Phi, psi and omega in degrees: 000137179294145180301324180291325174295317175301316181298315181295324178288326178292314178299319178297321180292322174300316179293323172300317180300310182299322177288322184284341182231087187301336180276008171271132176254357178187157176210138185215143174243129179236154173279161178294348174276357179091005180270142180287131177257321176199152177202151173225079189224082185290340183248009178225163176274110190301322178300321179296314185290322177297316179297313178297324177298316178299316179299314179295324177305312185298319182288316177302312178301311180303318181297315179292328176291311185294335181256006177066036185263007180084199187287155175304134173238319179186168185223132178231130177237126180253130177250175177300327185239018178168186186228154169237127180230141180238139181223141179302133179231072182094191186278344183223022182213161183224135175259131178240129186242138177252123192228145175290149182288353173278352178287124182297133177304318177298318179296322181298314178298314182302305180300316184291319179289327178293311180300311182302320182291324177296314183290321173306318179296317180293321177284326185220084187292347176287148180301137184201171173289157188276353180260160177246145179289164176281152171297161186300107179239119178299144178290167184297334175286337179272338184272142174291144181299143184262133175228157179089170176291155174296150179295160178289150179283140178296000000 
C-alpha cells in the first residue's frame, strides 16, 4: 500500500471514530518519534499534541517496565473538563483521543483500543505485537543525576 494511501486510510479511520463517538473532540495518530501521521483535531495544535504524545509514551513505557506491569497498553490523563487517552497503534505509532468528561472511560478504552488496532494494521500490515516500543529514553542508570530546582515555568 502506498504511504499516501495509508495516511488517507488512517485519517478516514479517525473520522469514522469521531463520527461514531460524538463525545470525542479530537483524534490524532503520531509516530513514536513525535511526528504527526494523521489528525482530526479541530481545536488543538496537532504538532504539539503529537510531540507530547511521544514524550508521555516514553514515560508510560518506562513506568510499566519499572513496575513490572507488562507492555504498554494505554495512558489516560484526566483534566477538569475532559480526558486525553493514548493507545499503542502497532509497533511505531500511537493513537491519542481527546474526549469530553461525560464519555464513559470504559467506552473510551473500548473504542480507542479497537481503533488503535485497526490503525496499527493500516500502518504496518505485517503481523506484529499490538504494542509499540518507547522512543529512545535512557534508563535511570544511563541519565546523569539532576540537581537543583526545576526551571521556572513560562
